[in-house]
C-alpha positions as CSV (number, residue, x, y, z in Angstrom):
1,M,7.4,8.4,-10.0
2,P,8.4,5.4,-11.9
3,D,6.6,4.6,-15.2
4,L,3.6,2.4,-14.5
5,D,1.3,0.8,-17.0
6,F,-2.0,1.2,-15.0
7,A,-3.6,-1.6,-17.0
8,K,-0.9,-4.0,-15.9
9,A,-0.7,-2.7,-12.3
10,S,-1.5,-5.1,-9.5
11,R,-4.6,-4.5,-7.4
12,Q,-2.3,-3.2,-4.6
13,Q,-0.6,-0.8,-6.9
14,K,-4.0,0.5,-8.2
15,L,-5.3,0.9,-4.7
16,A,-2.2,2.8,-3.7
17,I,-2.4,5.1,-6.7
18,F,-6.1,5.7,-6.0
19,L,-5.5,6.6,-2.3
20,V,-2.7,9.0,-3.2
21,V,-4.6,10.7,-5.9
22,I,-7.8,11.3,-4.0
23,G,-6.0,12.3,-0.7
24,P,-6.2,11.0,2.8
25,E,-9.6,12.4,3.8
26,A,-11.5,11.2,0.7
27,A,-9.6,7.9,0.9
28,A,-10.9,7.3,4.5
29,N,-14.4,7.9,3.3
30,V,-14.0,5.5,0.4
31,L,-12.5,2.8,2.6
32,K,-15.7,3.0,4.8
33,Q,-17.7,1.8,1.8
34,F,-15.9,-1.5,1.3
35,D,-18.1,-4.5,2.1
36,E,-15.3,-6.4,3.7
37,P,-14.1,-7.0,7.3
38,E,-10.6,-5.7,6.4
39,I,-8.4,-4.5,3.6
40,E,-4.9,-6.0,3.3
41,L,-2.0,-4.7,1.2
42,L,1.7,-5.1,0.9
43,C,4.1,-2.1,1.0
44,R,7.8,-2.1,0.4
45,E,9.7,-1.3,3.6
46,G,11.6,1.6,1.9
47,N,8.5,3.3,0.5
48,G,8.2,5.8,3.3
49,G,5.6,8.0,1.6
50,A,3.2,5.0,1.1
51,L,3.8,3.8,4.7
52,R,3.0,7.3,6.1
53,L,-0.2,7.4,4.0
54,Y,-1.4,4.0,5.0
55,R,-0.7,4.6,8.7
56,R,-2.7,7.9,8.5
57,L,-5.5,5.9,7.0
58,G,-5.5,3.4,9.9
59,F,-3.5,0.6,8.4
60,V,-1.2,-1.3,10.7
61,I,1.8,-3.6,10.0
62,E,0.8,-7.2,10.6
63,G,3.7,-9.0,9.2
64,R,7.0,-8.9,7.3
65,F,8.3,-10.8,4.3
66,H,12.0,-10.7,4.8
67,R,14.2,-9.9,1.8
68,R,11.3,-10.3,-0.6
69,V,11.8,-7.4,-3.0
70,R,15.0,-7.0,-5.1
71,L,15.3,-3.5,-6.5
72,K,17.0,-2.6,-9.9
73,D,20.1,-1.5,-8.1
74,G,20.5,-4.9,-6.3
75,T,19.2,-3.7,-3.0
76,V,16.9,-6.1,-1.2
77,E,14.0,-4.9,1.0
78,D,11.3,-6.4,3.1
79,D,7.7,-6.3,2.1
80,L,5.4,-5.3,4.9
81,A,1.9,-6.8,5.2
82,M,-0.5,-4.2,6.3
83,A,-4.2,-4.3,7.1
84,K,-7.1,-2.1,8.2
85,R,-10.1,-3.4,10.0
86,L,-13.3,-1.9,8.7
């Protein structure tokens, strides 16, 4: 796992960390508590672990930002817009 200063992490990064730490079942229960019609997030196309987790939690891909993320090695990936209706 790359070094991450949690205090400087984006809301999406914090949500992802939280969901991974508590596990899929607990995460599903927490997501039911949100007082919002849906939750939206972005996930890098190459982040297979996060994509599998989000799909298990009911998130679906709603859009794609082509070539939006440039990695340290110069690789460029798409960002996937995902959402879960609550």
